[in-house]
C-alpha positions in Angstrom: 24.8 -2.1 -17.0 22.1 -0.5 -14.9 18.5 -1.4 -15.8 15.7 1.2 -15.3 12.0 0.5 -15.7 9.7 3.5 -16.0 5.9 3.7 -16.0 5.0 7.2 -17.2 2.0 9.3 -18.1 -1.7 9.5 -17.5 -4.7 11.6 -18.4 -3.2 14.9 -17.1 0.5 14.1 -17.5 1.9 13.6 -21.0 4.1 10.5 -21.4 6.2 11.9 -24.2 7.1 15.1 -22.2 8.0 13.0 -19.1 10.0 10.6 -21.2 12.0 13.4 -22.9 12.7 15.0 -19.5 13.8 11.6 -18.1 16.1 10.8 -21.0 17.6 14.3 -20.9 18.4 14.0 -17.2 20.0 10.6 -17.7 22.2 11.7 -20.6 25.2 12.7 -18.4 25.5 9.2 -16.9 28.5 7.4 -18.4 27.5 4.0 -17.1 25.6 2.0 -19.8 21.9 2.1 -19.1 19.0 -0.1 -20.2 16.0 2.2 -19.9 12.6 0.5 -20.6 9.4 2.5 -20.8 6.6 0.1 -20.0 2.9 -0.1 -19.9 0.9 -1.1 -16.8 0.2 -4.6 -18.0 4.0 -5.3 -18.0 4.8 -4.0 -14.6 4.6 -7.1 -12.4 6.6 -9.2 -14.8 9.3 -6.5 -15.2 9.6 -6.0 -11.5 10.2 -9.8 -11.0 13.4 -9.2 -13.1 14.6 -7.0 -10.3 15.7 -3.9 -12.2 18.0 -1.5 -10.5 15.4 1.3 -10.4 11.6 1.6 -11.0 10.4 5.1 -11.8 6.7 5.9 -11.5 5.2 9.1 -12.8 1.6 8.2 -13.2 -1.4 9.0 -11.0 -3.7 6.2 -9.9 -6.9 7.4 -11.7 -7.5 6.2 -15.3 -10.5 8.4 -16.1 -10.5 11.4 -13.7 -13.1 13.4 -15.7 -15.8 10.6 -15.5 -18.4 10.2 -12.8 -17.2 6.7 -11.9 -13.5 6.6 -11.4 -11.4 3.6 -12.3 -7.9 3.1 -10.9 -5.0 1.0 -12.1 -3.1 0.0 -9.0 -4.8 -3.1 -7.6 -3.7 -5.2 -4.6 -1.5 -7.5 -6.8 0.4 -4.6 -8.4 0.7 -2.8 -5.1 2.2 -5.8 -3.4 4.5 -6.5 -6.3 6.0 -2.9 -6.1 6.4 -3.1 -2.3 8.0 -6.6 -2.5 10.4 -5.4 -5.2 11.6 -2.6 -2.9 11.8 -4.8 0.2 14.0 -7.2 -1.6 16.5 -4.6 -2.7 14.9 -2.5 -5.5 14.7 1.3 -5.7 11.7 3.4 -6.5 11.5 7.0 -7.6 7.9 8.2 -7.1 8.1 11.3 -9.2 5.3 13.9 -9.3 2.1 12.0 -10.2 3.7 8.8 -8.9 2.5 9.8 -5.4 -0.9 11.0 -6.4 -4.3 9.6 -5.4 -3.2 6.2 -4.3 -5.0 4.8 -1.1 -3.4 6.6 1.8 -3.7 3.5 4.0 -2.3 1.2 1.3 1.1 -0.6 1.5 2.4 1.5 -1.4 1.7 4.9 0.2 2.9 3.6 3.6 6.2 2.7 2.0 6.5 6.1 0.4 5.8 7.7 3.8 4.0 10.5 2.1 1.4 11.4 -0.6 0.0 14.2 -2.7 -3.0 15.9 -1.0 -4.0 18.7 -3.5 -2.9 21.6 -5.6 -4.6 24.8 -6.5 -6.0 25.1 -10.1 -3.5 26.1 -12.7 0.2 27.0 -12.7 2.0 29.5 -10.5 5.5 30.5 -9.5 6.9 27.9 -7.2 10.2 28.4 -5.4 12.0 25.2 -4.4 14.6 25.2 -1.7 17.4 22.8 -0.7 20.5 23.3 1.3 22.5 24.4 -1.8 20.2 26.7 -3.8 16.7 28.0 -4.4 15.0 28.3 -7.8 11.7 29.3 -9.2 9.6 27.7 -12.0 6.0 27.8 -13.1 4.6 24.6 -11.7 1.7 23.0 -9.9 2.2 23.5 -6.2 1.9 20.0 -4.8 0.7 20.1 -1.2 1.8 16.8 0.4 1.5 14.9 3.6 4.9 13.6 4.6 5.9 11.6 7.7 9.0 13.7 8.0 10.2 12.1 11.2 10.5 8.8 9.3 12.3 10.0 6.2 14.9 12.5 5.1 13.5 15.7 3.6 15.8 17.3 1.0 13.5 19.8 -0.8 10.8 22.2 0.2 8.5 24.5 -1.8 6.8 27.9 -1.3 4.3 29.9 -3.3 1.5 32.4 -2.6 -0.5 29.3 -1.5 1.9 28.5 1.3 4.7 26.0 1.8 5.1 22.3 1.6 7.6 19.5 1.5 8.7 18.7 -2.1 11.2 15.8 -1.8 12.3 13.1 0.6 14.2 9.8 0.6 14.8 6.8 2.9 15.8 3.2 3.0 13.0 0.7 3.1 14.1 -2.7 4.3 16.6 -3.8 1.7 15.6 -1.1 -0.9 15.4 2.6 -1.4 12.5 5.1 -1.8 12.7 8.6 -3.2 9.8 11.0 -3.7 10.1 14.2 -5.8 7.3 16.6 -6.7 8.6 18.8 -9.5 7.5 19.2 -12.2 4.2 19.1 -14.2 5.1 20.5 -17.6 7.7 19.7 -20.1 9.3 23.1 -19.6 9.4 22.6 -15.9 10.9 19.1 -16.2 13.6 20.4 -18.6 14.5 23.3 -16.3 18.2 23.1 -15.5 17.7 22.9 -11.7 15.0 20.2 -12.0 17.2 18.2 -14.4 20.2 18.4 -12.0 18.0 17.3 -9.0 16.3 14.5 -11.0 19.7 13.2 -12.0 21.0 13.4 -8.4 18.1 11.5 -7.1 18.3 8.8 -9.8 22.0 8.4 -8.9 21.1 8.1 -5.2 18.5 5.4 -6.1 21.1 3.5 -8.2 23.7 3.6 -5.4 24.1 0.8 -2.8 21.7 0.9 0.1 23.3 2.7 3.0 22.6 5.0 5.8 20.4 8.0 5.0 21.5 11.1 6.9 18.8 12.4 9.2 18.9 16.0 8.1 16.2 18.6 7.4 17.5 19.5 4.0 20.1 17.4 2.2 
């Protein structure tokens, strides 16, 4: 049995929609899965159980519309996540899971990239990998990525320009994957996004090995 722990949803990203998209993507997996959707207060204790995969789709801000912003990832939580990966865990930082965390913090340094901004509203975004291109209505995440230190497998283009949209690498004894699509339930359930999400989850669940140094996987 493979155990997956997921922390999903925030002010702008609806937990139920993300959870439905995740569960749909996981449905083709024949191996028995134990998928646990947790709350922030459970995270440290659950990571100590060394699950096979931790999925984070939650931005750091708790109250983004207020004048004084509170965040949930403190130093203790950050170190717990990084230590979990160092000792053999896998993390999928999905969409908001790379948004508005300290850029000089251990978590972001482990990801080797982060969300910078997106233009207001939704627009047609075309995603490209080595096999195909597809277009969905989405937020166009503009990211910073240390592409020389990771393996880029997905890029994105829109009228706003182009960006990197997915990358993966080994991190000490564990694995890290970052994936930007998608923001809405419709985007998450898009067939292409579902296939990519499943593929990246399977990569995270596979044994740690050599990551090919290619531009697009």
